[in-house]
C-alpha positions as CSV (number, residue, x, y, z in Angstrom):
1,X,60.5,-3.7,13.1
2,X,59.1,-1.5,10.5
3,X,57.5,1.5,10.7
4,X,53.4,1.3,10.6
5,X,52.2,2.3,7.4
6,X,51.5,6.1,7.6
7,X,47.9,7.1,6.4
8,X,48.2,9.4,2.9
9,X,46.6,12.0,3.6
10,X,49.9,12.7,6.5
11,X,52.5,10.9,3.9
12,X,54.3,13.5,2.3
13,X,55.6,11.5,-0.8
14,X,51.8,10.2,-1.5
15,X,51.1,14.4,-1.4
16,X,53.5,15.7,-3.4
17,X,53.1,13.1,-6.1
18,X,49.4,13.0,-6.4
19,X,47.3,14.8,-3.9
20,X,48.7,18.1,-4.6
21,X,51.1,17.8,-7.6
22,X,49.0,21.0,-8.6
23,X,46.3,22.7,-7.6
24,X,43.7,20.7,-9.8
25,X,42.5,18.5,-7.2
26,X,42.3,21.4,-4.3
27,X,40.1,23.2,-6.6
28,X,37.9,20.5,-7.4
29,X,36.7,20.6,-3.8
30,X,36.8,24.5,-3.4
31,X,34.2,24.8,-5.8
32,X,31.4,22.9,-4.5
33,X,31.2,26.0,-1.8
34,X,29.4,27.7,-4.8
35,X,26.3,26.3,-3.6
36,X,26.9,27.2,-0.2
37,X,24.2,29.4,2.1
38,X,25.2,31.4,4.3
39,X,28.0,32.1,2.1
40,X,31.2,31.4,3.9
41,X,33.9,34.1,2.9
42,X,36.7,32.3,4.1
43,X,39.3,34.9,2.9
44,X,37.4,37.9,4.7
45,X,37.1,35.6,8.5
46,X,41.3,34.7,7.9
47,X,42.1,38.6,6.9
48,X,40.4,39.9,9.4
49,X,41.5,37.4,12.3
50,X,44.7,38.6,11.3
51,X,44.1,42.1,11.1
52,X,45.7,44.8,11.2
53,X,47.6,43.5,8.5
54,X,49.2,46.4,6.6
55,X,52.8,46.5,6.6
56,X,53.0,43.3,8.9
57,X,55.2,40.6,7.8
58,X,53.0,37.3,7.4
59,X,54.0,33.2,6.9
60,X,51.4,31.7,5.2
61,X,52.4,27.9,5.8
62,X,50.7,25.2,3.6
63,X,49.5,28.0,1.0
64,X,48.1,25.5,-1.5
65,X,46.6,27.7,-4.7
66,X,47.5,31.2,-2.3
67,X,43.9,32.5,-2.3
68,X,44.9,33.9,1.5
69,X,48.4,34.9,0.5
70,X,46.7,37.0,-2.2
71,X,43.8,38.6,-0.1
72,X,46.1,39.7,3.1
73,X,48.4,40.9,0.2
74,X,45.9,43.2,-1.1
75,X,45.4,44.4,2.1
76,X,49.2,45.8,2.3
77,X,50.7,42.7,4.0
78,X,54.2,41.1,3.2
79,X,53.5,37.9,2.7
80,X,56.1,34.5,2.5
81,X,53.5,31.6,0.7
82,X,55.1,28.1,2.1
83,X,54.2,24.7,0.8
84,X,56.1,21.4,0.6
85,X,55.0,21.2,-2.9
86,X,56.7,22.7,-5.8
87,X,53.7,22.1,-8.1
88,X,51.2,23.9,-5.7
89,X,54.1,26.8,-4.9
90,X,54.1,27.2,-8.8
91,X,50.2,28.6,-9.2
92,X,50.9,31.0,-6.6
93,X,50.9,34.6,-7.5
94,X,50.6,38.2,-5.9
95,X,52.9,37.8,-2.9
96,X,55.9,39.1,-1.8
97,X,58.0,35.6,-2.1
98,X,57.7,32.0,-2.0
99,X,59.4,29.4,-0.4
100,X,59.2,25.2,-0.8
101,X,59.4,24.1,2.6
102,X,58.7,21.7,5.8
103,X,56.1,23.2,7.9
104,X,57.9,21.2,10.8
105,X,61.3,22.9,9.6
106,X,60.8,26.5,8.5
107,X,63.7,28.3,6.8
108,X,62.7,31.8,8.8
109,X,64.3,32.9,11.7
110,X,63.0,32.9,15.6
111,X,61.0,36.1,16.4
112,X,61.1,37.4,12.7
113,X,57.2,37.2,11.6
114,X,53.9,38.9,12.9
115,X,51.3,36.3,11.9
116,X,51.4,32.5,11.1
117,X,48.5,31.7,9.1
118,X,47.8,27.6,8.7
119,X,44.6,27.3,6.7
120,X,43.5,23.4,6.2
121,X,47.1,22.3,6.3
122,X,47.5,21.2,9.8
123,X,45.6,17.6,9.0
124,X,47.8,16.5,6.6
125,X,50.9,16.7,9.2
126,X,52.2,13.4,10.5
127,X,53.3,15.5,13.7
128,X,50.9,18.9,13.6
129,X,52.4,19.1,17.6
130,X,55.8,20.0,15.9
131,X,54.9,22.4,13.3
132,X,52.6,24.2,16.1
133,X,56.0,24.6,17.7
134,X,57.6,25.9,14.8
135,X,54.9,28.4,14.4
136,X,55.4,29.8,17.8
137,X,59.2,29.8,17.4
138,X,59.2,32.2,14.1
139,X,56.4,34.3,15.8
140,X,57.5,37.6,17.7
141,X,56.3,38.3,20.7
142,X,53.3,40.2,19.8
143,X,52.7,37.7,16.9
144,X,49.7,35.9,16.6
145,X,48.8,32.2,15.0
146,X,45.7,31.6,12.7
147,X,44.5,28.1,11.8
148,X,41.5,26.7,9.6
149,X,40.4,23.2,9.6
150,X,37.3,21.6,9.1
151,X,35.1,20.4,11.8
152,X,33.6,16.7,12.6
153,X,30.5,17.8,11.2
154,X,31.7,19.2,8.0
155,X,29.8,17.3,5.0
156,X,29.1,14.7,7.5
157,X,25.8,13.9,5.3
158,X,28.3,12.4,2.2
159,X,30.9,11.3,4.5
160,X,28.1,8.9,6.0
161,X,26.8,8.0,2.3
162,X,30.1,6.9,1.2
163,X,30.7,4.9,4.9
164,X,27.7,3.2,3.6
165,X,28.9,2.2,0.0
166,X,32.1,0.9,1.5
167,X,30.0,-0.9,4.1
168,X,28.6,-2.6,1.1
169,X,31.0,-3.9,-0.8
170,X,33.1,-5.2,2.6
171,X,35.8,-2.6,2.5
172,X,37.5,-1.6,5.6
173,X,35.6,1.9,7.0
174,X,38.2,2.5,9.5
175,X,40.9,2.9,7.0
176,X,41.3,6.8,6.7
177,X,42.7,6.5,3.0
178,X,39.3,5.1,2.3
179,X,37.4,7.8,3.9
180,X,35.5,10.7,1.7
181,X,37.5,13.5,4.0
182,X,40.9,13.5,5.8
183,X,39.7,13.3,9.8
184,X,43.2,12.9,10.6
185,X,43.1,15.8,13.3
186,X,40.3,16.4,15.4
187,X,38.8,19.3,16.4
188,X,39.6,18.6,20.5
189,X,43.3,17.3,19.5
190,X,44.0,20.4,17.5
191,X,42.8,22.4,20.2
192,X,45.3,21.0,22.5
193,X,47.8,20.4,20.4
194,X,48.0,24.9,19.9
195,X,47.3,25.2,23.9
196,X,51.0,23.1,24.0
197,X,52.6,26.2,22.9
198,X,50.0,28.9,23.4
199,X,48.8,30.7,26.5
200,X,45.8,32.6,24.6
201,X,43.6,30.5,22.3
202,X,40.3,31.0,21.0
203,X,38.1,29.6,18.2
204,X,35.4,30.1,16.1
205,X,32.9,28.1,14.4
206,X,31.7,29.0,11.0
207,X,28.6,26.8,9.9
208,X,26.7,26.9,6.8
209,X,25.3,24.3,4.2
210,X,25.6,23.4,0.6
211,X,22.3,22.9,-1.1
212,X,22.3,20.9,-4.4
213,X,19.9,20.2,-7.1
214,X,21.8,17.9,-8.6
215,X,24.6,15.4,-7.8
216,X,27.5,16.5,-10.2
217,X,29.0,19.0,-8.0
218,X,29.4,16.5,-5.0
219,X,30.7,13.8,-7.4
220,X,33.3,15.8,-8.5
221,X,34.2,16.5,-5.1
222,X,34.3,12.9,-4.5
223,X,36.3,12.2,-7.5
224,X,39.0,14.8,-6.5
225,X,39.6,12.6,-3.0
226,X,42.1,10.1,-1.8
227,X,39.3,7.9,-0.8
228,X,38.7,7.8,-4.5
229,X,41.7,6.9,-5.8
230,X,42.3,4.1,-3.1
231,X,39.0,2.5,-3.8
232,X,39.7,2.6,-7.6
233,X,43.2,0.8,-6.1
234,X,41.5,-2.1,-5.1
235,X,39.0,-2.8,-7.8
236,X,35.8,-0.7,-6.9
237,X,34.9,2.6,-8.8
238,X,32.0,4.1,-5.7
239,X,31.5,7.3,-8.3
240,X,28.6,6.1,-10.0
241,X,26.8,4.5,-7.1
242,X,27.6,7.4,-5.0
243,X,25.8,10.1,-7.8
244,X,23.1,7.4,-8.3
245,X,22.3,7.9,-4.3
246,X,22.1,11.2,-4.7
247,X,20.2,11.7,-7.3
248,X,17.2,9.4,-5.6
249,X,17.6,11.5,-2.3
250,X,17.0,14.5,-4.6
251,X,13.7,12.9,-6.5
252,X,12.6,12.0,-3.0
253,X,13.4,15.4,-1.1
254,X,13.9,17.8,-4.0
255,X,17.3,18.9,-2.7
256,X,20.4,17.3,-1.3
257,X,21.9,19.4,1.5
258,X,25.2,18.7,3.6
259,X,26.5,20.4,6.3
260,X,29.5,23.2,6.3
261,X,31.1,23.7,9.5
262,X,35.1,25.2,9.8
263,X,36.9,26.3,13.0
264,X,38.9,29.3,12.9
265,X,41.4,29.2,15.7
266,X,43.5,32.2,17.1
267,X,46.5,32.1,19.3
268,X,48.7,34.5,21.1
269,X,51.0,34.0,23.9
270,X,53.8,31.7,23.2
271,X,54.5,29.5,26.6
272,X,58.1,30.0,28.3
273,X,59.2,26.8,26.8
274,X,58.7,27.8,23.3
275,X,59.1,31.5,23.4
276,X,62.8,30.8,25.5
277,X,64.0,28.6,22.4
């Protein structure tokens, strides 16, 4: 029996060859947070969760465009940035070292790092539990894991609107490839899987909102997603209708407001079964 098809957002070939061949799509999504209020400075929040960092060895897994690694390096840490995508790593500078690597099989010695950062990357993995166990393996006994991820409330207004457009065209609203945002790792499962490898687990919710006076930024965000690519392949370009619905809302209400919510998880004290590996 053949293995069931894996959603694109956790398929390594798709992520490397399309979604994250370089940082351009990621940059388009990050740009929408210029309109966020209160402004959540995620680099500061991550730095604070890792602190104190001077002279520490920090592994930035799934480093993306390297923004967190650079901030940690400026604060005095020795940062190794790893990413599955060679294209993404090519744009990372200002860190101690870079390495192309699968998060489930890190080329790092056991107990050799002080902090592991996994910022907005675990939901791209087919087996996040395995990666979290690998993070625990490479951390020393006093080490700490820091994870960030979007919650189910994040950008919910835009996601519901996109879902309405899918439904209007008879498309499968349960197909994760067509959903506007990656929801492969719900918050409760994320916390449960971190707790499988760590005893002391805590989290904070970082909430804000995005207020738009015209639709362009949100349309650009949508255009950068797997959802836009997947719907186009089915012969449906939803972006014009998406933009028009947002514009109508702005005319009616004076603005288009989106919920933003990120969970920041900190974990320490490896479980005995992990620590002995």
